[in-house]
N, C-alpha and C positions, 0 to 999 in steps of 0.2 A: 509365380505364386513367392519364392524364394522372398523376393524385392515384394516388399506391405507400404513402401512410401519411393518414390521419386529418385528421392539420395545422388541429389545433383554431385559429382567428382569435380576438385579440381587436383590441381596440382600443386608440389611442393618441392621447392632445395636443401634436404637436410643432411648437417652432420650424420656422419654414423651415430657418434658417441651421443646428438641427442636422441634418434633413436633409439636405441639402445636402452641409455635409461626414462626413455620415455613406455618400452617395453613393460621391464623391470619396476616399475613406479604403477602402472595399470593393475598389471598382475597379482601386484603382494598387496595392493591396495586393499583395506574390510570392508569388504564384502554383505550384501547387498550397494553395489556401488556400480554407474551408467558407466567408465568410464574401463574401456578395454582397448588396447590395437592389436587389430585383425596383421594377418604374414599370411605371404604365399609361402605355395608346397617347396619355394627355393631358398629359405629362412631356412637357420634353422636355433631355438630356446635350451634349452637344458633346463632339467627338474627344479634349477633354482631362476629361471625365467633370467636366463643370462642370453642374450643373443649374440653369437657366435660366428653369422653365416647370411650373409644377404648374395644375390643371385648368385647361390651355388659356392663362392667366394666369400673367405676370412674376413668381420667383418675388421674394415679402415676407418678405423673414429673419426681423423680428420674429413675423410677423400667425401663430398658433398655428394650424396646420394638424391637421385629423380625420385616421388614417389610419388602417386597416387589417393586419396584419402575422399573424406566425406566436404565438401566444399565446406557445411555447416563448423567441420572440425578447426579448420580454416582464419574463421570469426569465434573460438573461443567456447561455442556447444563441447557441452561436459569439460569445460576446466583439463585436459589431459596436457603434464606438464614433465617435462623443460619442452616440452612441444612447442603448446602454443606461447610461450615466454621469448622461445627463439620467433616464431612469427610475428608477434610486437613489433621485434626491432630487424624486422625484416620484412612489411606485408608483402603477402603472396597472397589472399583472398583475390575472386574474380567477382564480378555481378553474376547472378546469378544465373540469368538466362544465357549466358557463357558455357553453361558446364554440361555436358550430356548426361542422360542418368547412366546409372548406370546400369537397369539391363538391357538398357541399347547398348552400351561397351560390352557388354560379358554378351549377348544372340553373336556383338556381329563378328569375336573374335573365335568364339563357338562353331560360328558357319563358316570360316574364313578356315579354321583347324580343321572343318567337313574336306573343303574343295583340296586344299592339300593334300587332308590324305588319299583323296582319291587322283593326286596327280605324284604325289607319291610310290603309290604304291604299282600305280599301271607306269611310269616311266624310269624303274629298277628292273633290271633282269634279276631273275630265280637267289643268281649266286651272291649279287647285290644286295637282296632284299634281306639273306639269309645272312648277312655281314652286318647292313648298318640297321638293321631293327630285331637281331637275335631270330629271327626264324625257326623251327628249326625243319630239322631231313621232311617231316609229315605236316610241313605249313598248319602246324596245331595248337602256335603262338599268333596272339592279335599284333599289330601294330602299332601301341596307343595311340591314338589321337591325337591329345592333348599334347606328343611330342613330336609332332609333324611340322606344327611350323618351323620348331628350331632346329628338322633332320633336311624338312625344307631345302632352307635357305641355304643350309652349308654344302649339301649335298650338293648344289647347281651354283656355284658360285659366281658364274656371270650370266649376265641378264640376255644373251642368245640363246645360254642352254634353258634357261625355265622360260625362254619365252617357244623356242623348239616342242620341250615338255609340252607347255598345254597345249601349239597347234597339234600334235601328235595327239595328243586328248581327246579334244575337238573330232579331228575325222574321224575317231573309233568311235566317240558317242554316235556322231551323224550320219546315221546305216540309213539315211536315203537321197544322204549325197546332196541335198537342197544346200550346202551351205546353215543348216541353220539347226538349231536345236532342242526341240520341246518338253517339257516334261515328260514324255511318255518315253523319253529318250532317255532324258539324264535317270531316270532311273530303272531300266532297261541294263544301265553302260552301272551305272551303282551295285545290282542284282550278280556282275557278273565278279566284278572288287573281294576283295578277300574279309567275309562280314563286320564290323561292327555293330553294337548297337543304339550307336549313333543312326544308322539309316534304317530301322527298324521300321518296316511298312512302308518305305520311300515317304514318312511323312514330312521329311527334315525337306527334299528335293525340290520342292515349291518356294520356301524359305531361301532356298543357296539361290534361288534364282532372283527372287525379290529384292536380297540384301544388296547384291552386285550392279542392281539397277540394268542388268542385262536387257530384260524383257518392254521395256513401254509400254506397260499394259498390255504386251499380245500373249505371253508364256514363252515365247521362244527367244533366241541370239543366237545372234551370230561368233563366227572366227574371230572376227576383227573386237573385236567385242570383251569377248568373255576375254582376247589376251591383253586387252588393256585393262581392264576391272582386276582380274587376280595380280596382276603384278600393279600396279597402285593397290593396291588394300595390301599388298604384300612389304613396301614401303611404308606404309605405315605402320603395319601393328608391329613392324622391323622393331 
């Protein structure tokens, strides 16, 4: 329900200086006004609307950044300046049909984070969990699932290590050892891990299976399918 419209997303390559000035101009404009540049949590904006960091690092005015935005913005809707002026000189808008809807993208990232959370928690021993996730000795601090993709890819840098971790997790899920995991087995596995609100009542489990296209309508998936799908999706989202 957060996405009232389909909101097709487009990709643009824009200098840091243009992004920073667009943030400042839209946030200092007389309100009410439709212009507003939304940023993710790895950006930092001062109380005076100065953008000082992108991707958690100090902004580089001349650097070209890859950004995601509402594709209609690339066609001039709301006339965000100097962003749209830059786009006019460097056309980047694409056909509507080529743009994925924002809800679809957000859901895929959320579900991939859920898988990575399970892999991350299951693939580390208790000492490593405390080192990488900041768990207390009593285990009363959760690993934040929104950092799991980053932690997962940096902890297991080699593809072979990631693949082995996925195989080990699958074999733990596969309770009847038939090289197939179904919804109930995935739910049982989730319940054994450090709980996170993301997994409340296993409501997300079926979507996790569907999102990866593993079950082909059967509701179960094989070890080989799980390895291939998680490896591919992690590469796409990196």
